Kinemage of the C-alpha trace (Angstrom):
@kinemage 1
@onewidth
@group {chain A} dominant
@subgroup {mainchain}
@vectorlist {calphas} color= white
{ca met a 1} P 4.761 -21.095 19.653
{ca lys a 2} L 3.418 -20.801 16.152
{ca his a 3} L 5.818 -21.809 13.392
{ca arg a 4} L 5.610 -20.693 9.796
{ca leu a 5} L 7.180 -21.245 6.440
{ca val a 6} L 9.410 -18.371 5.398
{ca leu a 7} L 10.805 -17.810 1.934
{ca ala a 8} L 14.330 -16.805 2.720
{ca ala a 9} L 14.703 -13.559 0.736
{ca leu a 10} L 15.759 -10.601 2.873
{ca met a 11} L 13.409 -7.689 2.161
{ca gly a 12} L 14.172 -4.057 2.986
{ca gly a 13} L 13.112 -3.150 6.505
{ca trp a 14} L 12.939 -6.735 7.746
{ca val a 15} L 16.029 -6.387 9.945
{ca ser a 16} L 15.563 -3.885 12.740
{ca ala a 17} L 18.291 -1.720 14.228
{ca ser a 18} L 18.047 -3.765 17.388
{ca ser a 19} L 18.887 -7.047 15.642
{ca ser a 20} L 22.058 -8.631 17.002
{ca ile a 21} L 24.355 -11.468 16.009
{ca leu a 22} L 25.368 -13.747 18.851
{ca ala a 23} L 28.378 -16.058 18.809
{ca gln a 24} L 28.183 -19.239 20.844
{ca pro a 25} L 31.191 -19.756 23.152
{ca ala a 26} L 33.669 -22.350 21.925
{ca pro a 27} L 35.245 -24.897 24.276
{ca ser a 28} L 38.380 -23.675 26.026
{ca pro a 29} L 41.536 -24.517 24.032
{ca gly a 30} L 43.154 -25.928 27.146
{ca ala a 31} L 40.238 -28.099 28.199
{ca pro a 32} L 41.161 -31.812 28.422
{ca ala a 33} L 39.547 -34.243 25.981
{ca pro a 34} L 36.982 -36.624 27.512
{ca thr a 35} L 38.442 -39.917 28.684
{ca leu a 36} L 37.137 -43.103 27.038
{ca pro a 37} L 37.346 -46.656 28.400
{ca ala a 38} L 40.143 -48.792 27.003
{ca gly a 39} L 39.261 -50.106 23.549
{ca ala a 40} L 36.307 -47.744 23.113
{ca val a 41} L 35.851 -45.960 19.793
{ca gly a 42} L 35.210 -42.218 19.849
{ca pro a 43} L 32.520 -40.527 17.751
{ca ala a 44} L 35.032 -39.107 15.265
{ca glu a 45} L 36.624 -42.522 14.712
{ca thr a 46} L 33.189 -44.067 14.220
{ca ala a 47} L 32.340 -41.459 11.565
{ca arg a 48} L 35.661 -41.978 9.792
{ca ser a 49} L 35.143 -45.715 9.729
{ca val a 50} L 31.884 -45.202 7.832
{ca his a 51} L 32.889 -42.306 5.563
{ca ala a 52} L 36.124 -40.364 5.668
{ca ala a 53} L 34.954 -36.806 6.347
{ca pro a 54} L 37.389 -33.904 5.893
{ca asp a 55} L 38.774 -32.260 9.005
{ca ser a 56} L 38.064 -28.868 7.397
{ca leu a 57} L 35.775 -27.574 4.648
{ca ala a 58} L 38.027 -24.585 4.000
{ca asp a 59} L 39.487 -25.824 0.698
{ca leu a 60} L 36.040 -26.732 -0.622
{ca ala a 61} L 34.557 -23.388 0.439
{ca ala a 62} L 37.434 -21.455 -1.137
{ca arg a 63} L 36.840 -23.264 -4.435
{ca leu a 64} L 33.090 -22.634 -4.442
{ca leu a 65} L 32.780 -19.100 -3.073
{ca pro a 66} L 33.781 -17.238 -6.294
{ca ala a 67} L 30.780 -18.685 -8.175
{ca val a 68} L 28.217 -17.729 -5.502
{ca val a 69} L 26.844 -14.188 -5.826
{ca asn a 70} L 24.772 -11.713 -3.860
{ca ile a 71} L 21.682 -10.381 -5.619
{ca ser a 72} L 20.185 -6.974 -4.866
{ca ile a 73} L 16.901 -5.781 -6.321
{ca ser a 74} L 14.935 -2.582 -6.172
{ca ala a 75} L 11.192 -2.667 -6.717
{ca thr a 76} L 8.238 -0.306 -6.610
{ca leu a 77} L 5.367 -1.218 -4.318
{ca lys a 78} L 1.956 0.103 -5.254
{ca pro a 79} L -0.445 1.232 -2.495
{ca gly a 80} L -1.879 -1.799 -0.716
{ca glu a 81} L 1.037 -4.105 -1.538
{ca asp a 82} L 3.135 -5.506 1.297
{ca glu a 83} L 6.841 -6.206 1.084
{ca asp a 84} L 6.311 -9.180 3.412
{ca asp a 85} L 3.931 -10.902 0.990
{ca asp a 86} L 6.415 -13.677 0.233
{ca glu a 87} L 7.021 -14.690 3.820
{ca gly a 88} L 5.167 -17.908 3.092
{ca pro a 89} L 1.719 -19.440 3.272
{ca asp a 90} L 1.830 -19.879 7.051
{ca ala a 91} L 2.428 -16.202 7.804
{ca ser a 92} L -0.356 -14.444 9.681
{ca pro a 93} L -1.085 -10.963 11.048
{ca asp a 94} L -0.235 -12.298 14.487
{ca asp a 95} L 3.388 -12.638 13.376
{ca gly a 96} L 3.734 -8.895 12.805
{ca pro a 97} L 4.535 -6.029 15.188
{ca gln a 98} L 2.343 -5.751 18.252
{ca val a 99} L 0.887 -2.529 19.691
{ca pro a 100} L 2.672 -1.561 22.952
{ca gln a 101} L 0.539 -1.549 26.082
{ca phe a 102} L -0.596 1.927 27.159
{ca pro a 103} L -3.245 3.080 29.662
{ca pro a 104} L -6.735 2.695 28.144
{ca gly a 105} L -7.881 5.887 26.458
{ca ser a 106} L -4.452 7.524 26.523
{ca pro a 107} L -3.310 9.585 23.502
{ca met a 108} L -0.425 7.162 22.851
{ca glu a 109} L -2.810 4.190 22.742
{ca lys a 110} L -4.958 5.987 20.160
{ca phe a 111} L -1.875 6.983 18.124
{ca phe a 112} L -0.474 3.446 17.905
{ca his a 113} L -3.900 1.937 17.249
{ca asp a 114} L -4.524 4.330 14.347
{ca tyr a 115} L -1.019 3.807 12.986
{ca met a 116} L -1.081 0.002 13.082
{ca asn a 117} L -4.542 -0.209 11.504
{ca arg a 118} L -3.991 2.479 8.890
{ca ser a 119} L -5.170 1.410 5.436
{ca pro a 120} L -3.101 2.772 2.532
{ca ser a 121} L -4.886 5.269 0.325
{ca pro a 122} L -5.008 4.555 -3.434
{ca ser a 123} L -3.714 8.092 -3.966
{ca glu a 124} L -0.525 7.410 -2.006
{ca pro a 125} L 2.633 7.468 -4.130
{ca pro a 126} L 4.366 4.110 -4.820
{ca arg a 127} L 7.041 3.085 -2.341
{ca lys a 128} L 10.528 1.879 -3.177
{ca met a 129} L 11.651 -1.422 -1.702
{ca gln a 130} L 15.049 -3.096 -1.554
{ca ala a 131} L 15.606 -6.841 -1.279
{ca leu a 132} L 18.602 -9.148 -1.080
{ca gly a 133} L 19.038 -12.744 -2.144
{ca ser a 134} L 21.621 -15.209 -3.379
{ca gly a 135} L 22.464 -17.016 -6.600
{ca phe a 136} L 25.166 -19.040 -8.317
{ca ile a 137} L 26.811 -18.832 -11.736
{ca ile a 138} L 26.280 -21.878 -13.989
{ca ser a 139} L 28.040 -20.776 -17.198
{ca pro a 140} L 31.190 -18.787 -18.014
{ca asp a 141} L 29.089 -16.267 -19.988
{ca gly a 142} L 27.227 -15.210 -16.845
{ca tyr a 143} L 23.944 -17.112 -16.447
{ca ile a 144} L 22.899 -17.164 -12.779
{ca val a 145} L 20.302 -19.312 -11.003
{ca thr a 146} L 18.229 -17.876 -8.164
{ca asn a 147} L 14.677 -18.007 -6.784
{ca asn a 148} L 11.707 -16.444 -8.536
{ca his a 149} L 10.583 -14.760 -5.310
{ca val a 150} L 13.908 -12.906 -5.153
{ca ile a 151} L 13.494 -11.207 -8.555
{ca lys a 152} L 9.778 -11.362 -9.388
{ca asp a 153} L 8.918 -7.697 -8.676
{ca ala a 154} L 12.301 -6.217 -9.548
{ca asp a 155} L 12.617 -2.946 -11.436
{ca lys a 156} L 16.385 -3.255 -11.261
{ca val a 157} L 18.695 -6.177 -10.460
{ca ser a 158} L 22.378 -6.000 -9.585
{ca val a 159} L 24.854 -8.726 -8.708
{ca thr a 160} L 27.839 -8.492 -6.365
{ca leu a 161} L 30.659 -10.957 -6.997
{ca gln a 162} L 32.898 -12.444 -4.328
{ca asp a 163} L 35.609 -9.860 -5.068
{ca gly a 164} L 33.194 -6.974 -4.541
{ca thr a 165} L 32.554 -6.227 -8.223
{ca val a 166} L 28.979 -5.000 -8.785
{ca leu a 167} L 27.376 -5.712 -12.174
{ca pro a 168} L 23.892 -4.977 -13.568
{ca ala a 169} L 21.836 -8.079 -14.316
{ca lys a 170} L 19.032 -8.823 -16.768
{ca ile a 171} L 16.116 -11.124 -15.922
{ca ile a 172} L 16.164 -13.915 -18.505
{ca gly a 173} L 13.222 -15.932 -17.210
{ca arg a 174} L 11.346 -16.958 -14.088
{ca asp a 175} L 8.874 -19.612 -13.016
{ca ser a 176} L 6.579 -19.115 -10.040
{ca arg a 177} L 5.425 -22.752 -9.911
{ca thr a 178} L 8.899 -24.039 -9.032
{ca asp a 179} L 10.142 -20.706 -7.593
{ca leu a 180} L 13.134 -20.627 -9.952
{ca gly a 181} L 14.622 -17.740 -11.890
{ca val a 182} L 17.538 -17.100 -14.244
{ca ile a 183} L 19.367 -13.798 -14.608
{ca lys a 184} L 22.455 -12.842 -16.631
{ca ile a 185} L 25.481 -10.613 -16.163
{ca glu a 186} L 28.069 -9.551 -18.745
{ca ser a 187} L 31.863 -9.345 -18.670
{ca lys a 188} L 34.768 -9.508 -21.098
{ca thr a 189} L 36.323 -12.317 -19.056
{ca pro a 190} L 34.736 -15.707 -18.221
{ca phe a 191} L 33.047 -16.096 -14.857
{ca pro a 192} L 33.803 -18.895 -12.350
{ca thr a 193} L 31.079 -21.529 -12.333
{ca val a 194} L 29.679 -24.431 -10.343
{ca gln a 195} L 28.032 -27.544 -11.750
{ca phe a 196} L 24.858 -29.428 -10.890
{ca gly a 197} L 25.173 -32.857 -9.313
{ca asp a 198} L 22.778 -35.802 -9.165
{ca ser a 199} L 20.429 -34.882 -6.321
{ca asp a 200} L 18.827 -38.336 -6.430
{ca lys a 201} L 22.055 -39.746 -5.015
{ca ala a 202} L 21.913 -37.504 -1.943
{ca arg a 203} L 21.084 -39.664 1.077
{ca val a 204} L 19.706 -38.716 4.456
{ca gly a 205} L 22.757 -38.101 6.638
{ca asp a 206} L 25.065 -36.930 3.813
{ca arg a 207} L 27.022 -33.792 4.695
{ca val a 208} L 26.169 -30.630 2.766
{ca leu a 209} L 27.381 -27.051 2.501
{ca ala a 210} L 25.218 -23.930 2.002
{ca ile a 211} L 26.637 -20.629 0.767
{ca gly a 212} L 24.678 -17.395 0.514
{ca asn a 213} L 23.899 -13.881 1.662
{ca pro a 214} L 21.910 -14.183 4.931
{ca phe a 215} L 20.788 -10.817 6.295
{ca gly a 216} L 23.169 -9.150 3.827
{ca leu a 217} L 26.237 -10.915 5.246
{ca ser a 218} L 27.899 -11.854 1.959
{ca gly a 219} L 29.771 -15.080 1.371
{ca thr a 220} L 28.435 -16.877 4.445
{ca val a 221} L 29.243 -20.605 4.556
{ca thr a 222} L 27.273 -23.032 6.737
{ca ser a 223} L 27.330 -26.817 6.907
{ca gly a 224} L 25.010 -29.589 7.973
{ca ile a 225} L 23.477 -32.784 6.670
{ca val a 226} L 20.597 -33.871 4.479
{ca ser a 227} L 17.883 -34.221 7.104
{ca ser a 228} L 15.164 -35.694 4.876
{ca arg a 229} L 14.085 -36.154 1.262
{ca gly a 230} L 10.855 -35.620 -0.682
{ca arg a 231} L 9.394 -33.053 1.705
{ca asp a 232} L 5.978 -31.614 0.827
{ca ile a 233} L 5.689 -28.218 2.549
{ca asn a 234} L 2.370 -27.266 0.903
{ca his a 235} L 4.079 -24.626 -1.186
{ca gly a 236} L 2.793 -25.873 -4.536
{ca leu a 237} L 1.957 -28.835 -6.740
{ca tyr a 238} L 5.601 -29.695 -7.286
{ca asp a 239} L 6.865 -29.956 -3.701
{ca asp a 240} L 9.745 -32.420 -3.509
{ca tyr a 241} L 12.193 -30.594 -1.246
{ca ile a 242} L 15.475 -31.639 0.318
{ca gln a 243} L 15.408 -30.816 4.022
{ca thr a 244} L 18.678 -29.744 5.634
{ca asp a 245} L 19.870 -28.492 8.998
{ca ala a 246} L 22.583 -26.332 7.403
{ca ser a 247} L 21.781 -22.830 8.629
{ca ile a 248} L 19.612 -20.963 6.099
{ca asn a 249} L 18.183 -17.507 6.801
{ca arg a 250} L 16.559 -14.624 4.969
{ca gly a 251} L 18.876 -13.640 2.152
{ca asn a 252} L 19.945 -17.260 1.493
{ca ser a 253} L 17.116 -17.657 -1.046
{ca gly a 254} L 18.456 -18.789 -4.405
{ca gly a 255} L 21.792 -19.880 -3.001
{ca pro a 256} L 23.283 -23.318 -3.635
{ca leu a 257} L 23.311 -26.400 -1.442
{ca phe a 258} L 26.495 -28.358 -2.211
{ca asn a 259} L 27.564 -31.927 -1.631
{ca leu a 260} L 31.141 -32.609 -0.538
{ca asp a 261} L 32.184 -33.014 -4.180
{ca gly a 262} L 31.358 -29.340 -4.717
{ca gln a 263} L 28.298 -30.072 -6.876
{ca val a 264} L 24.990 -28.216 -6.505
{ca ile a 265} L 22.357 -30.685 -5.326
{ca gly a 266} L 19.743 -28.086 -4.312
{ca ile a 267} L 18.628 -24.452 -4.467
{ca asn a 268} L 17.889 -23.073 -0.986
{ca thr a 269} L 14.347 -21.699 -0.940
{ca ala a 270} L 12.496 -21.743 2.378
{ca ile a 271} L 12.855 -22.265 6.109
{ca tyr a 272} L 10.483 -23.419 8.816
{ca ser a 273} L 10.654 -20.929 11.653
{ca ser a 274} L 8.779 -19.205 14.459
{ca ser a 275} L 10.789 -15.995 14.200
{ca gly a 276} L 12.108 -15.756 10.640
{ca gly a 277} L 15.536 -17.011 11.728
{ca ser a 278} L 17.050 -20.449 11.271
{ca ile a 279} L 16.031 -23.215 13.667
{ca gly a 280} L 17.775 -25.904 11.626
{ca ile a 281} L 14.907 -26.744 9.275
{ca gly a 282} L 15.578 -25.509 5.760
{ca phe a 283} L 14.348 -26.629 2.350
{ca ala a 284} L 16.056 -26.779 -1.042
{ca ile a 285} L 14.718 -27.529 -4.524
{ca pro a 286} L 16.464 -30.707 -5.749
{ca ala a 287} L 18.874 -30.109 -8.633
{ca asn a 288} L 17.294 -32.876 -10.719
{ca asp a 289} L 13.894 -31.167 -10.469
{ca ala a 290} L 15.369 -27.751 -11.264
{ca arg a 291} L 17.669 -28.643 -14.168
{ca gly a 292} L 14.983 -28.947 -16.871
{ca val a 293} L 13.206 -25.767 -15.726
{ca ile a 294} L 16.454 -23.808 -15.781
{ca glu a 295} L 17.290 -25.041 -19.287
{ca gln a 296} L 13.900 -23.829 -20.548
{ca leu a 297} L 14.293 -20.475 -18.819
{ca arg a 298} L 17.709 -19.981 -20.410
{ca arg a 299} L 16.459 -20.994 -23.858
{ca asp a 300} L 12.928 -19.586 -23.992
{ca gly a 301} L 12.556 -17.214 -21.058
{ca his a 302} L 9.605 -19.201 -19.697
{ca val a 303} L 8.497 -22.769 -19.021
{ca ser a 304} L 6.127 -24.855 -21.160
{ca arg a 305} L 4.622 -27.685 -19.133
{ca gly a 306} L 2.905 -30.906 -19.999
{ca trp a 307} L -0.763 -31.306 -19.059
{ca ile a 308} L -3.256 -34.179 -19.201
{ca gly a 309} L -6.240 -32.497 -17.526
{ca val a 310} L -6.765 -34.436 -14.291
{ca arg a 311} L -7.013 -33.767 -10.571
{ca val a 312} L -5.380 -36.458 -8.471
{ca gln a 313} L -4.823 -37.506 -4.892
{ca asn a 314} L -2.466 -40.008 -3.392
{ca val a 315} L -3.805 -43.511 -2.747
{ca thr a 316} L -3.794 -43.983 1.022
{ca his a 317} L -4.152 -47.236 2.921
{ca glu a 318} L -7.844 -46.497 3.553
{ca ile a 319} L -8.536 -45.699 -0.115
{ca ala a 320} L -6.701 -48.785 -1.311
{ca asp a 321} L -8.588 -50.970 1.148
{ca ser a 322} L -11.977 -49.555 0.154
{ca ile a 323} L -11.466 -50.158 -3.591
{ca gly a 324} L -9.570 -53.438 -3.243
{ca leu a 325} L -6.252 -52.186 -4.638
{ca lys a 326} L -3.227 -54.160 -3.429
{ca pro a 327} L -0.579 -53.058 -2.771
{ca glu a 328} L -1.550 -49.473 -2.025
{ca lys a 329} L -0.010 -47.301 -4.737
{ca gly a 330} L -0.822 -44.840 -7.474
{ca ala a 331} L -2.636 -41.578 -8.109
{ca met a 332} L -6.436 -41.674 -7.934
{ca leu a 333} L -8.316 -39.423 -10.342
{ca ala a 334} L -10.568 -37.033 -8.433
{ca gly a 335} L -11.614 -35.177 -11.581
{ca val a 336} L -11.106 -35.215 -15.348
{ca asp a 337} L -11.151 -32.040 -17.461
{ca pro a 338} L -13.578 -32.665 -20.364
{ca lys a 339} L -11.244 -30.772 -22.731
{ca gly a 340} L -8.047 -32.511 -21.637
{ca pro a 341} L -6.048 -35.399 -23.093
{ca ala a 342} L -7.154 -37.723 -20.276
{ca ala a 343} L -10.816 -37.272 -21.219
{ca ala a 344} L -9.984 -37.924 -24.873
{ca ala a 345} L -8.318 -41.181 -23.788
{ca lys a 346} L -11.493 -42.177 -21.885
{ca leu a 347} L -9.987 -41.942 -18.409
{ca gln a 348} L -12.611 -41.706 -15.681
{ca thr a 349} L -12.980 -40.317 -12.191
{ca gly a 350} L -12.034 -43.127 -9.836
{ca asp a 351} L -9.355 -44.580 -12.107
{ca val a 352} L -5.965 -45.044 -10.478
{ca ile a 353} L -2.818 -44.219 -12.445
{ca ile a 354} L -0.254 -46.749 -11.226
{ca ser a 355} L 2.586 -46.193 -13.713
{ca leu a 356} L 3.981 -43.686 -16.200
{ca asp a 357} L 5.983 -45.171 -19.089
{ca gly a 358} L 6.344 -48.355 -17.051
{ca lys a 359} L 7.585 -46.673 -13.857
{ca pro a 360} L 5.508 -46.759 -10.626
{ca ile a 361} L 3.837 -43.470 -9.756
{ca asp a 362} L 1.998 -41.875 -6.838
{ca gly a 363} L -0.300 -38.875 -6.465
{ca his a 364} L 2.417 -36.665 -5.025
{ca ala a 365} L 4.883 -37.119 -7.915
{ca leu a 366} L 2.434 -37.353 -10.853
{ca pro a 367} L 1.792 -33.587 -11.401
{ca arg a 368} L 5.516 -32.829 -11.337
{ca leu a 369} L 6.477 -35.663 -13.690
{ca val a 370} L 3.701 -34.883 -16.171
{ca ala a 371} L 4.705 -31.223 -16.143
{ca glu a 372} L 8.237 -32.234 -17.167
{ca ile a 373} L 6.978 -34.016 -20.310
{ca thr a 374} L 7.377 -32.012 -23.517
{ca pro a 375} L 3.940 -31.076 -24.948
{ca gly a 376} L 3.109 -33.227 -27.955
{ca thr a 377} L 4.775 -36.344 -26.526
{ca ser a 378} L 2.896 -39.666 -26.586
{ca thr a 379} L 3.019 -41.132 -23.096
{ca arg a 380} L 1.924 -44.531 -21.780
{ca phe a 381} L -0.012 -44.710 -18.503
{ca gly a 382} L -0.805 -47.834 -16.527
{ca ile a 383} L -4.392 -47.657 -15.224
{ca trp a 384} L -6.136 -49.667 -12.511
{ca arg a 385} L -9.927 -49.662 -12.965
{ca lys a 386} L -12.295 -51.716 -10.808
{ca gly a 387} L -9.903 -54.613 -10.355
{ca lys a 388} L -8.486 -54.618 -13.880
{ca thr a 389} L -5.303 -53.098 -15.283
{ca leu a 390} L -4.937 -51.558 -18.717
{ca asp a 391} L -2.444 -49.472 -20.670
{ca val a 392} L -3.567 -46.121 -22.073
{ca thr a 393} L -1.482 -43.995 -24.444
{ca leu a 394} L -2.290 -40.308 -24.719
{ca val a 395} L -0.621 -37.225 -26.168
{ca val a 396} L 0.399 -34.748 -23.497
{ca lys a 397} L -0.689 -31.178 -24.274
{ca ala a 398} L 0.722 -27.825 -23.203
{ca ser a 399} L -0.610 -26.564 -19.890
{ca pro a 400} L -3.393 -23.975 -20.328
{ca glu a 401} L -1.904 -21.917 -17.496
{ca ala a 402} L -0.115 -18.792 -18.673
{ca pro a 403} L 3.645 -19.033 -18.066
{ca asp a 404} L 5.627 -16.363 -16.223
{ca met a 405} L 7.070 -14.406 -19.126
{ca pro a 406} L 10.340 -12.458 -18.890
{ca pro a 407} L 10.090 -8.674 -18.741
{ca thr a 408} L 9.961 -6.836 -22.033
{ca asp a 409} L 13.274 -5.232 -22.899
{ca ala a 410} L 12.651 -1.505 -22.525
{ca lys a 411} L 15.466 -0.796 -24.994
{ca ala a 412} L 13.922 -2.878 -27.757
{ca lys a 413} L 13.438 -0.842 -30.901
{ca gly a 414} L 11.098 -1.263 -33.828
{ca pro a 415} L 7.514 -0.507 -34.810
{ca ser a 416} L 4.735 -0.916 -32.263
{ca lys a 417} L 2.515 -2.653 -34.846
{ca leu a 418} L 2.920 -5.299 -37.520
{ca ala a 419} L 0.137 -5.539 -40.137
{ca leu a 420} L 0.191 -8.686 -42.290
{ca ala a 421} L -2.436 -8.190 -44.983
{ca asp a 422} L -1.777 -11.560 -46.636
{ca leu a 423} L -2.455 -13.335 -43.326
{ca gly a 424} L -5.312 -11.055 -42.291
{ca val a 425} L -3.913 -10.099 -38.902
{ca thr a 426} L -2.331 -7.143 -37.099
{ca phe a 427} L -0.041 -7.606 -34.112
{ca ser a 428} L 0.781 -4.875 -31.582
{ca ala a 429} L 3.237 -4.432 -28.744
{ca ile a 430} L 1.959 -4.979 -25.204
{ca asn a 431} L 1.910 -1.596 -23.495
{ca asp a 432} L -0.310 0.301 -21.076
{ca glu a 433} L -2.896 0.945 -23.791
{ca thr a 434} L -3.214 -2.675 -24.981
{ca arg a 435} L -3.084 -4.034 -21.421
{ca ser a 436} L -6.053 -1.860 -20.511
{ca lys a 437} L -8.014 -2.518 -23.704
{ca tyr a 438} L -7.644 -6.317 -23.642
{ca asn a 439} L -7.479 -6.753 -19.853
{ca leu a 440} L -3.960 -8.221 -19.907
{ca ser a 441} L -2.103 -8.857 -16.670
{ca asp a 442} L 0.991 -6.903 -15.676
{ca ser a 443} L 3.079 -10.048 -16.148
{ca gln a 444} L 1.756 -10.907 -19.610
{ca arg a 445} L 4.465 -10.889 -22.263
{ca gly a 446} L 4.318 -11.445 -26.008
{ca val a 447} L 2.593 -9.725 -28.918
{ca val a 448} L -1.148 -9.037 -28.850
{ca val a 449} L -3.537 -9.543 -31.780
{ca thr a 450} L -5.346 -6.233 -32.328
{ca asp a 451} L -7.107 -6.699 -35.673
{ca ile a 452} L -8.396 -9.691 -37.651
{ca thr a 453} L -9.678 -9.727 -41.251
{ca arg a 454} L -12.894 -11.690 -41.420
{ca asp a 455} L -12.503 -15.050 -43.218
{ca gly a 456} L -8.774 -14.432 -43.588
{ca pro a 457} L -6.160 -17.109 -42.797
{ca ala a 458} L -5.729 -15.946 -39.196
{ca asp a 459} L -9.497 -15.820 -38.669
{ca thr a 460} L -10.021 -19.341 -40.016
{ca arg a 461} L -7.333 -20.625 -37.642
{ca gly a 462} L -9.247 -19.216 -34.676
{ca leu a 463} L -7.141 -16.156 -33.835
{ca gln a 464} L -9.074 -13.233 -32.423
{ca ala a 465} L -8.406 -9.764 -31.059
{ca gly a 466} L -6.952 -9.947 -27.555
{ca asp a 467} L -5.064 -13.201 -28.135
{ca val a 468} L -1.383 -12.984 -27.233
{ca val a 469} L 1.318 -14.736 -29.256
{ca thr a 470} L 4.181 -15.711 -26.939
{ca glu a 471} L 6.190 -17.982 -29.279
{ca val a 472} L 6.801 -18.400 -33.013
{ca gln a 473} L 8.339 -21.754 -33.964
{ca gln a 474} L 9.045 -22.320 -30.238
{ca val a 475} L 11.060 -19.082 -30.021
{ca gly a 476} L 9.810 -16.465 -27.545
{ca val a 477} L 8.709 -13.125 -29.019
{ca asn a 478} L 8.137 -9.915 -27.055
{ca ser a 479} L 7.722 -7.337 -29.824
{ca pro a 480} L 6.239 -7.051 -33.322
{ca asp a 481} L 9.778 -6.706 -34.652
{ca ala a 482} L 10.839 -9.999 -33.030
{ca leu a 483} L 7.739 -11.713 -34.448
{ca ser a 484} L 8.505 -10.322 -37.922
{ca lys a 485} L 12.064 -11.681 -37.773
{ca glu a 486} L 10.842 -15.178 -36.908
{ca leu a 487} L 8.329 -15.108 -39.777
{ca thr a 488} L 11.096 -14.008 -42.144
{ca arg a 489} L 13.346 -16.807 -40.908
{ca ala a 490} L 10.573 -19.348 -41.484
{ca arg a 491} L 10.014 -18.074 -45.022
{ca gln a 492} L 13.739 -18.297 -45.743
{ca gln a 493} L 13.602 -21.920 -44.605
{ca lys a 494} L 10.747 -22.398 -47.149
{ca lys a 495} L 8.254 -23.426 -44.481
{ca his a 496} L 4.600 -23.425 -45.473
{ca thr a 497} L 3.291 -22.809 -41.962
{ca val a 498} L 4.568 -21.412 -38.670
{ca leu a 499} L 3.553 -22.660 -35.252
{ca leu a 500} L 2.310 -19.970 -32.869
{ca leu a 501} L 1.904 -20.452 -29.122
{ca val a 502} L -1.156 -18.374 -28.294
{ca gln a 503} L -2.488 -17.299 -24.891
{ca gly a 504} L -6.250 -16.793 -25.101
{ca gln a 505} L -9.237 -16.780 -22.775
{ca asp a 506} L -9.174 -20.593 -22.635
{ca gly a 507} L -5.460 -20.834 -21.896
{ca leu a 508} L -2.489 -21.740 -24.088
{ca arg a 509} L -2.894 -23.413 -27.448
{ca trp a 510} L -0.769 -24.103 -30.520
{ca val a 511} L -1.970 -22.506 -33.764
{ca pro a 512} L -0.447 -23.447 -37.154
{ca leu a 513} L -0.622 -20.331 -39.364
{ca pro a 514} L -0.047 -20.708 -43.132
{ca leu a 515} L 2.618 -18.412 -44.545
{ca ser a 516} L 1.173 -18.581 -48.039
{ca gly a 517} L -1.941 -16.712 -46.936
{ca glu a 518} L -4.205 -19.550 -48.053
């Protein structure tokens, strides 16, 4: 039977009316306990001798449940879009509904064939979709962590607390590369919270607890163990998942995976399944990998990643043997971007990066660790080249990939344009007109450059019409009014230049713009 990776969000229409929930029979209360030979140690005693496990998880669950929330989103699907798009990379048409068997040539056969193979017309009206997921509150003022795939297409997000209270939520930021998102709810009273733990300390065999909203069944608690660490499920460059057998199903996405101290050590994200239901193989993003991303999303609304401009692969036994590298370790360069920091530092295809700031490295971990480095940081790499080792220091740059920007606040007020004659530039809000004119994506956020004065300060710094400014002095801006406020703040601080993060045709770049107009 074909298995597939399933992102565990529960989308509208995924659960049929015929779905059922089956309870496994428990042993009879009056059944006698198995007899052991004299002096033998039972399984429970063996476990207690290694690590005293609680007889019940009820107290722990009661303490954690108030901080775990159910997330409901409504979204609009355009013609041709499929609400099952985020089932995972292993999904295939064969996993979908099958045409019933009817006599060849019968009217019913033709009806079902036409229905199942119907292509949506571009003129069809958009469809509404509902989806459910999970999340957990990390601060008393209402910041909530969830998965990006739960909220990415949302027109509206609402959160249901453990006591049944329903609150509207605002998307603060999201990141598709790590599949993490942050939303926020408001209240006059502080919210209950849970804290992150050290996921690096989680060992294979440690007991864990998962809480979430599987199939819309709120406040569901399941338990299991850490089944494995460092799993690469081919979901992205930064795969480093915790595998668990704690039951995770659709709707658990974004929910927490706890250790027995009640600390979040993972964010439940995906399952490996043949049917979409749990078979005891679930995956969670480690807390230590997620913590830095979540902090950036809370602060900036998006993630800025480090980049050195290389393509790497892990050094296998065969590769190490062929190039004479002992022991086998490191990340072998399969390509070097001519415009990247690695090229500027004279790194070459075939070099092997064996350490980062003195710590051993491999091809699997390198992209993730480099991405965590703040752009502009000088970083030391240990390089193995044709039998010799050398240290290379290079300055990590910002990734040229456009970040996932938070949605523009529809209630934001202010002018749609900001003309700065002294700087020779005009900024405009991103709307349907500017998206069409400058071919901007639906997810692009920021302020677009719409006019440049030739030989003016902005022109000499390389700004051009169609560029999008996403940050001013490392503060996200989504409107001309927000950009104007940051420029005013910089002038009040008597700064001579401001640093703009600009998304252009060649990717992201930092542009220092003089405030004096010179």
